[in-house]
Each structure stands twice: as C-alpha cells, then as structure tokens.
C-alpha positions in Angstrom: 159.0 43.4 89.3 162.6 44.4 89.4 164.8 43.4 92.2 167.8 45.5 93.7 171.2 43.4 93.3 173.7 43.4 96.3 175.4 46.1 94.2 172.3 48.3 94.4 171.5 47.8 90.6 168.0 47.4 88.7 167.2 46.0 85.8 164.6 48.0 84.0 162.0 45.7 82.2 162.2 45.1 78.6 158.5 46.6 77.7 159.4 50.0 79.5 162.7 50.2 78.0 161.4 49.9 74.5 158.6 52.2 75.3 160.8 55.1 76.6 163.7 54.2 74.5 166.3 53.1 77.3 169.1 51.5 75.8 172.4 49.8 77.8 174.8 52.4 78.8 172.1 55.1 78.9 172.1 57.4 82.2 168.5 57.7 83.7 167.7 59.8 86.8 165.8 58.9 89.7 163.6 61.6 91.5 162.2 61.5 94.9 158.2 62.1 94.5 156.6 61.7 97.9 156.2 58.1 98.9 157.2 56.8 95.3 160.4 57.3 93.1 160.4 58.6 89.7 162.6 57.3 86.9 163.5 60.0 84.0 164.3 58.5 81.0 167.2 59.8 79.0 166.4 63.2 77.1 163.7 64.3 79.8 164.3 66.5 82.5 163.4 66.1 86.2 161.3 68.9 87.4 162.3 70.5 90.6 160.2 69.6 93.5 159.6 72.6 95.3 156.0 74.2 96.0 155.5 76.2 93.3 156.6 73.8 90.4 154.4 71.3 92.0 151.4 73.9 91.8 152.2 74.6 87.9 152.6 71.2 87.3 149.1 70.4 88.6 147.5 73.6 87.1 149.1 72.2 83.8 147.6 68.7 83.9 144.5 70.2 84.8 144.0 72.4 81.8 145.2 69.3 79.7 142.0 67.6 81.3 140.0 70.3 80.6 140.6 70.6 77.1 140.4 66.7 76.4 137.0 66.0 78.0 135.0 67.8 74.9 137.7 66.5 72.3 136.8 63.0 73.4 132.9 63.7 73.1 132.1 63.1 76.7 128.8 64.6 77.7 128.6 67.1 80.2 127.1 66.4 83.4 123.6 68.3 84.1 124.1 71.1 86.2 120.8 70.7 88.3 119.1 67.4 89.6 116.5 65.5 87.8 115.0 64.2 90.9 113.3 65.4 94.4 113.9 64.2 97.7 110.5 62.6 98.0 111.7 60.4 94.9 114.0 58.7 96.7 111.7 57.6 99.1 109.4 55.8 96.4 112.5 54.5 94.3 112.1 50.7 93.6 108.9 50.5 95.2 105.5 49.5 93.1 102.9 52.2 93.3 
C-alpha cells in the first residue's frame, strides 16, 4: 500500500510501474470513478465520465465477455431445469 506524503506525493509500487511501463518523470493522470480513483498510465487516455460514455464502455465490456466465453470452452448453461419441485423435497433422504 502506498502512503501519501505531506506534499501529497504517492509512490507507485514497482510491480505496477513495471507492468504499466511507468518510469520516473512520466506524467500520469488521476480520474475520479465513483468511490475510487483511477490512475491513467502514460500513453493511455482517460474516458469522459458522462452517462453516455459509461454506458458505451459497459456495452463494449459486455460484448467482449460474450465473445470470450465460447472461446474459453466454457459449457453453456442448460436452458431448462433438470429437476422438479418434488425432487427437492426428497433430496438427500434415503428412499
């Protein structure tokens, strides 16, 4: 966890800096995102936070998820139930 100094400076942890190619002297952006703060690494651009752009980002993420599921070989969930209400009453009991 990083601490904020008396001059409001924050140290980026080494693993994160390496992963996102952040180097000493780079400018990073800070963007409010509800109850959290997003840190935008160099070379990336912060998306505007209006309602329409948030919905567009949500739709894009949903579409990526839909495309990813079949690619990973995840079995599709069955459409219908394979049990009846009566089956639940006798479940786990010896007959």
